[in-house]
C-alpha positions as a Python dict, from the first residue, in 0.01 Angstrom:
ca = {
    (1, 'M'): (0, 0, 0),
    (2, 'S'): (194, -329, 40),
    (3, 'S'): (71, -679, -33),
    (4, 'E'): (18, -750, 340),
    (5, 'T'): (-330, -811, 480),
    (6, 'W'): (-521, -484, 506),
    (7, 'T'): (-807, -468, 754),
    (8, 'I'): (-1059, -189, 764),
    (9, 'R'): (-878, -47, 1068),
    (10, 'R'): (-542, -48, 898),
    (11, 'V'): (-672, 90, 571),
    (12, 'L'): (-852, 382, 744),
    (13, 'T'): (-544, 465, 953),
    (14, 'W'): (-309, 459, 656),
    (15, 'T'): (-543, 654, 427),
    (16, 'T'): (-615, 921, 690),
    (17, 'Q'): (-243, 979, 743),
    (18, 'H'): (-181, 985, 367),
    (19, 'F'): (-463, 1237, 314),
    (20, 'E'): (-330, 1453, 600),
    (21, 'K'): (14, 1467, 435),
    (22, 'R'): (-145, 1568, 108),
    (23, 'Q'): (-369, 1826, 280),
    (24, 'V'): (-697, 1672, 177),
    (25, 'D'): (-991, 1829, 359),
    (26, 'A'): (-1145, 1620, 639),
    (27, 'P'): (-899, 1332, 590),
    (28, 'R'): (-1059, 1077, 825),
    (29, 'L'): (-1413, 1152, 707),
    (30, 'T'): (-1306, 1136, 343),
    (31, 'A'): (-1136, 800, 399),
    (32, 'E'): (-1449, 662, 570),
    (33, 'I'): (-1680, 787, 296),
    (34, 'L'): (-1470, 640, 15),
    (35, 'L'): (-1425, 307, 194),
    (36, 'S'): (-1796, 285, 273),
    (37, 'H'): (-1867, 344, -95),
    (38, 'V'): (-1632, 64, -201),
    (39, 'L'): (-1774, -180, 57),
    (40, 'K'): (-2135, -71, -8),
    (41, 'T'): (-2200, -19, 359),
    (42, 'G'): (-2257, 263, 607),
    (43, 'R'): (-1980, 436, 796),
    (44, 'V'): (-2102, 297, 1129),
    (45, 'R'): (-2062, -55, 994),
    (46, 'L'): (-1692, 11, 932),
    (47, 'Y'): (-1639, 39, 1309),
    (48, 'V'): (-1832, -282, 1373),
    (49, 'D'): (-1608, -465, 1124),
    (50, 'L'): (-1273, -294, 1197),
    (51, 'D'): (-1079, -617, 1184),
    (52, 'R'): (-1235, -744, 860),
    (53, 'P'): (-976, -782, 585),
    (54, 'L'): (-1031, -631, 243),
    (55, 'S'): (-1023, -851, -62),
    (56, 'K'): (-781, -776, -345),
    (57, 'E'): (-1071, -640, -552),
    (58, 'E'): (-1189, -414, -270),
    (59, 'L'): (-839, -290, -204),
    (60, 'S'): (-782, -218, -571),
    (61, 'A'): (-1108, -27, -602),
    (62, 'F'): (-1028, 175, -289),
    (63, 'R'): (-676, 250, -412),
    (64, 'A'): (-820, 384, -736),
    (65, 'L'): (-1051, 620, -547),
    (66, 'I'): (-764, 742, -333),
    (67, 'E'): (-564, 835, -642),
    (68, 'R'): (-861, 1012, -799),
    (69, 'R'): (-923, 1206, -478),
    (70, 'L'): (-557, 1311, -457),
    (71, 'S'): (-577, 1435, -817),
    (72, 'G'): (-840, 1686, -703),
    (73, 'E'): (-1160, 1504, -792),
    (74, 'P'): (-1428, 1588, -533),
    (75, 'T'): (-1537, 1313, -295),
    (76, 'Q'): (-1900, 1360, -401),
    (77, 'Y'): (-1816, 1290, -764),
    (78, 'L'): (-1633, 978, -662),
    (79, 'T'): (-1926, 839, -467),
    (80, 'G'): (-2190, 986, -700),
    (81, 'T'): (-2407, 1119, -420),
    (82, 'R'): (-2451, 1419, -194),
    (83, 'E'): (-2682, 1447, 104),
    (84, 'F'): (-2899, 1761, 90),
    (85, 'Y'): (-3196, 1844, 312),
    (86, 'N'): (-3201, 1481, 440),
    (87, 'R'): (-3213, 1330, 91),
    (88, 'A'): (-2949, 1166, -125),
    (89, 'F'): (-2901, 1341, -459),
    (90, 'K'): (-2707, 1199, -746),
    (91, 'V'): (-2422, 1433, -841),
    (92, 'D'): (-2145, 1411, -1099),
    (93, 'A'): (-1929, 1642, -1306),
    (94, 'R'): (-2236, 1777, -1486),
    (95, 'V'): (-2344, 1982, -1185),
    (96, 'L'): (-2229, 2193, -893),
    (97, 'I'): (-2207, 1995, -569),
    (98, 'P'): (-2485, 2111, -332),
    (99, 'R'): (-2352, 2300, -27),
    (100, 'P'): (-2496, 2290, 326),
    (101, 'E'): (-2556, 2666, 327),
    (102, 'T'): (-2797, 2628, 31),
    (103, 'E'): (-3028, 2438, 266),
    (104, 'L'): (-3095, 2772, 436),
    (105, 'L'): (-3237, 2900, 107),
    (106, 'V'): (-3477, 2603, 103),
    (107, 'E'): (-3582, 2679, 463),
    (108, 'A'): (-3647, 3042, 381),
    (109, 'A'): (-3871, 2945, 86),
    (110, 'L'): (-4057, 2688, 295),
    (111, 'R'): (-4140, 2951, 556),
    (112, 'V'): (-4353, 3140, 307),
    (113, 'L'): (-4499, 2848, 111),
    (114, 'P'): (-4830, 2706, 241),
    (115, 'K'): (-4815, 2357, 390),
    (116, 'D'): (-5161, 2246, 282),
    (117, 'A'): (-5255, 2456, -16),
    (118, 'P'): (-5148, 2470, -384),
    (119, 'A'): (-4863, 2707, -472),
    (120, 'R'): (-4604, 2755, -746),
    (121, 'A'): (-4228, 2795, -711),
    (122, 'L'): (-3946, 2852, -955),
    (123, 'D'): (-3585, 2743, -912),
    (124, 'V'): (-3349, 2929, -1152),
    (125, 'C'): (-3009, 2767, -1219),
    (126, 'T'): (-3130, 2441, -1070),
    (127, 'G'): (-2816, 2228, -1129),
    (128, 'S'): (-2876, 1892, -961),
    (129, 'G'): (-3229, 2002, -878),
    (130, 'C'): (-3160, 1995, -505),
    (131, 'I'): (-3357, 2315, -424),
    (132, 'A'): (-3655, 2244, -650),
    (133, 'I'): (-3684, 1880, -546),
    (134, 'S'): (-3645, 1956, -174),
    (135, 'L'): (-3923, 2215, -193),
    (136, 'A'): (-4156, 1975, -375),
    (137, 'A'): (-4077, 1695, -131),
    (138, 'E'): (-4157, 1917, 168),
    (139, 'R'): (-4476, 2068, 23),
    (140, 'P'): (-4706, 1804, -126),
    (141, 'Q'): (-4929, 2054, -308),
    (142, 'L'): (-4647, 2261, -450),
    (143, 'S'): (-4577, 2274, -825),
    (144, 'V'): (-4213, 2355, -904),
    (145, 'T'): (-4054, 2469, -1227),
    (146, 'A'): (-3674, 2448, -1253),
    (147, 'T'): (-3457, 2597, -1525),
    (148, 'D'): (-3092, 2556, -1616),
    (149, 'L'): (-2882, 2660, -1917),
    (150, 'S'): (-2698, 2325, -1919),
    (151, 'P'): (-2880, 2036, -2095),
    (152, 'D'): (-2664, 1793, -1893),
    (153, 'A'): (-2766, 1952, -1564),
    (154, 'C'): (-3133, 1938, -1668),
    (155, 'A'): (-3103, 1569, -1746),
    (156, 'L'): (-2954, 1499, -1402),
    (157, 'A'): (-3218, 1715, -1226),
    (158, 'R'): (-3493, 1517, -1399),
    (159, 'E'): (-3325, 1195, -1290),
    (160, 'N'): (-3311, 1312, -929),
    (161, 'A'): (-3676, 1420, -940),
    (162, 'E'): (-3771, 1076, -1064),
    (163, 'T'): (-3561, 894, -804),
    (164, 'L'): (-3701, 1109, -521),
    (165, 'K'): (-4056, 1062, -648),
    (166, 'V'): (-4155, 1422, -717),
    (167, 'S'): (-4122, 1421, -1097),
    (168, 'D'): (-4503, 1467, -1129),
    (169, 'R'): (-4469, 1812, -963),
    (170, 'V'): (-4122, 1922, -1077),
    (171, 'T'): (-4087, 2042, -1435),
    (172, 'V'): (-3729, 2097, -1554),
    (173, 'L'): (-3684, 2330, -1850),
    (174, 'Q'): (-3359, 2391, -2036),
    (175, 'G'): (-3271, 2751, -2118),
    (176, 'D'): (-3119, 3076, -2001),
    (177, 'L'): (-3269, 3186, -1670),
    (178, 'F'): (-3635, 3277, -1732),
    (179, 'S'): (-3632, 3231, -2111),
    (180, 'P'): (-3785, 2877, -2117),
    (181, 'L'): (-4093, 2986, -1916),
    (182, 'P'): (-4434, 3018, -2082),
    (183, 'P'): (-4533, 3387, -2095),
    (184, 'D'): (-4823, 3347, -1849),
    (185, 'A'): (-4625, 3169, -1580),
    (186, 'R'): (-4634, 3329, -1234),
    (187, 'F'): (-4484, 3210, -906),
    (188, 'H'): (-4532, 3260, -538),
    (189, 'V'): (-4162, 3203, -472),
    (190, 'I'): (-3853, 3232, -696),
    (191, 'V'): (-3530, 3081, -563),
    (192, 'S'): (-3192, 3100, -729),
    (193, 'N'): (-2836, 2991, -660),
    (194, 'P'): (-2676, 3142, -969),
    (195, 'P'): (-2304, 3156, -1056),
    (196, 'Y'): (-2158, 3437, -848),
    (197, 'I'): (-1780, 3394, -843),
    (198, 'A'): (-1584, 3663, -1023),
    (199, 'T'): (-1407, 3523, -1329),
    (200, 'H'): (-1060, 3627, -1208),
    (201, 'E'): (-1113, 3445, -876),
    (202, 'I'): (-1180, 3102, -1028),
    (203, 'A'): (-814, 3019, -1085),
    (204, 'G'): (-750, 3063, -713),
    (205, 'L'): (-1018, 2819, -603),
    (206, 'S'): (-929, 2478, -467),
    (207, 'A'): (-856, 2198, -714),
    (208, 'E'): (-1176, 2031, -608),
    (209, 'V'): (-1398, 2335, -681),
    (210, 'R'): (-1224, 2390, -1013),
    (211, 'R'): (-1344, 2042, -1114),
    (212, 'E'): (-1704, 2164, -1089),
    (213, 'P'): (-1874, 2311, -1403),
    (214, 'K'): (-1737, 2656, -1479),
    (215, 'L'): (-2084, 2748, -1610),
    (216, 'A'): (-2215, 2707, -1256),
    (217, 'L'): (-1936, 2908, -1098),
    (218, 'D'): (-1847, 3200, -1325),
    (219, 'G'): (-2046, 3510, -1242),
    (220, 'G'): (-1856, 3739, -1482),
    (221, 'P'): (-1601, 4015, -1408),
    (222, 'D'): (-1766, 4124, -1083),
    (223, 'G'): (-1949, 3801, -998),
    (224, 'L'): (-2281, 3982, -1031),
    (225, 'V'): (-2376, 3923, -1398),
    (226, 'A'): (-2631, 3650, -1332),
    (227, 'L'): (-2750, 3800, -1002),
    (228, 'K'): (-2825, 4133, -1174),
    (229, 'R'): (-3033, 3956, -1436),
    (230, 'V'): (-3224, 3743, -1186),
    (231, 'V'): (-3307, 4041, -969),
    (232, 'S'): (-3421, 4258, -1258),
    (233, 'E'): (-3613, 3992, -1448),
    (234, 'A'): (-3780, 3805, -1156),
    (235, 'R'): (-4037, 4076, -1090),
    (236, 'K'): (-4209, 3992, -1416),
    (237, 'W'): (-4267, 3638, -1295),
    (238, 'L'): (-4356, 3692, -927),
    (239, 'E'): (-4710, 3703, -793),
    (240, 'P'): (-4798, 4010, -579),
    (241, 'G'): (-4637, 3955, -239),
    (242, 'G'): (-4416, 3681, -382),
    (243, 'L'): (-4065, 3621, -249),
    (244, 'L'): (-3737, 3626, -436),
    (245, 'A'): (-3462, 3434, -249),
    (246, 'L'): (-3100, 3436, -365),
    (247, 'E'): (-2770, 3283, -272),
    (248, 'M'): (-2464, 3504, -318),
    (249, 'G'): (-2099, 3542, -228),
    (250, 'E'): (-2020, 3656, 125),
    (251, 'T'): (-1887, 3997, 12),
    (252, 'Q'): (-2174, 4073, -227),
    (253, 'G'): (-2440, 4165, 28),
    (254, 'P'): (-2426, 4547, -15),
    (255, 'A'): (-2429, 4524, -396),
    (256, 'V'): (-2716, 4275, -410),
    (257, 'L'): (-2914, 4471, -153),
    (258, 'E'): (-2880, 4780, -372),
    (259, 'L'): (-2991, 4581, -676),
    (260, 'L'): (-3304, 4463, -495),
    (261, 'R'): (-3393, 4813, -379),
    (262, 'A'): (-3331, 4966, -719),
    (263, 'A'): (-3556, 4706, -881),
    (264, 'G'): (-3841, 4799, -648),
    (265, 'Y'): (-3860, 4503, -414),
    (266, 'E'): (-4003, 4554, -70),
    (267, 'D'): (-3839, 4426, 251),
    (268, 'A'): (-3505, 4388, 73),
    (269, 'R'): (-3257, 4229, 311),
    (270, 'V'): (-2953, 4010, 344),
    (271, 'E'): (-2915, 3725, 596),
    (272, 'K'): (-2618, 3530, 733),
    (273, 'D'): (-2548, 3160, 720),
    (274, 'L'): (-2455, 2946, 1021),
    (275, 'E'): (-2096, 3072, 1000),
    (276, 'R'): (-2217, 3433, 1023),
    (277, 'R'): (-2139, 3511, 660),
    (278, 'E'): (-2382, 3712, 450),
    (279, 'R'): (-2485, 3449, 194),
    (280, 'M'): (-2855, 3508, 124),
    (281, 'A'): (-3059, 3799, -8),
    (282, 'F'): (-3436, 3843, -19),
    (283, 'G'): (-3690, 4074, -172),
    (284, 'T'): (-4069, 4081, -185),
    (285, 'Q'): (-4282, 4171, -483),
    (286, 'P'): (-4498, 4474, -389),
    (287, 'A'): (-4848, 4346, -312),
    (288, 'A'): (-5031, 4620, -499),
    (289, 'S'): (-4822, 4629, -816),
    (290, 'G'): (-4878, 4282, -957),
    (291, 'P'): (-4635, 4119, -1200),
    (292, 'Q'): (-4415, 4360, -1390),
    (293, 'G'): (-4417, 4353, -1768),
}
């Protein structure tokens, strides 16, 4: 960028073209998001003020974000927020960035959780807390427990719960999958978006995804290590008739379906996301069996 006057219009045009040349995803949208962040305004306001010049300080801050984005740092880490289920969640390098398809997991859980009665839900591998907090925000009588192996992720999930005013009903516990739970805990719904990418595939991911915590991505040699454990261990913690809802990789449907059936879940099934990819799997705790010990 030269020392000439840079208006919002000129900055957006230049940055979009620069991002296109460098093959940044959604170049125009990314430019708008980063500039909105620097100017502390909404994207719509940018178009109202297209001819407004940027100050030297604003231009310098924006230039710094451009360089960080081109180095592979995700846009959401640069702005520190990610919209999920109509709420703004704080995100940073401590956690996986919430994806739109994970909202479908929230919707599936909400379909079986009562709107006006107490219930209990568990979110395993909570990360930013987006699933647990969204469930609690949508169901005012729901108590949610969330677990994560990463102490840093747990700290951020607690912060998000506090900011979004559900910390009185969302308990975040640090530990490996179900290990932090009290022995008598039981849940009507267990939801999990565990790491499910095969270890050998991680090196081939985009630079942006590789910036996310490996702990939240690496699912072991076949991508199924965490999924196998969640499927097998969840039955101990589910109430009779309770639902297990999982996110998985788009090629893992047959394997996860077999895991669910082998573990004794009823109504085991996989469902597709909005792009027609098999990304979710479900199983129901048999009503007559009760929790498994």
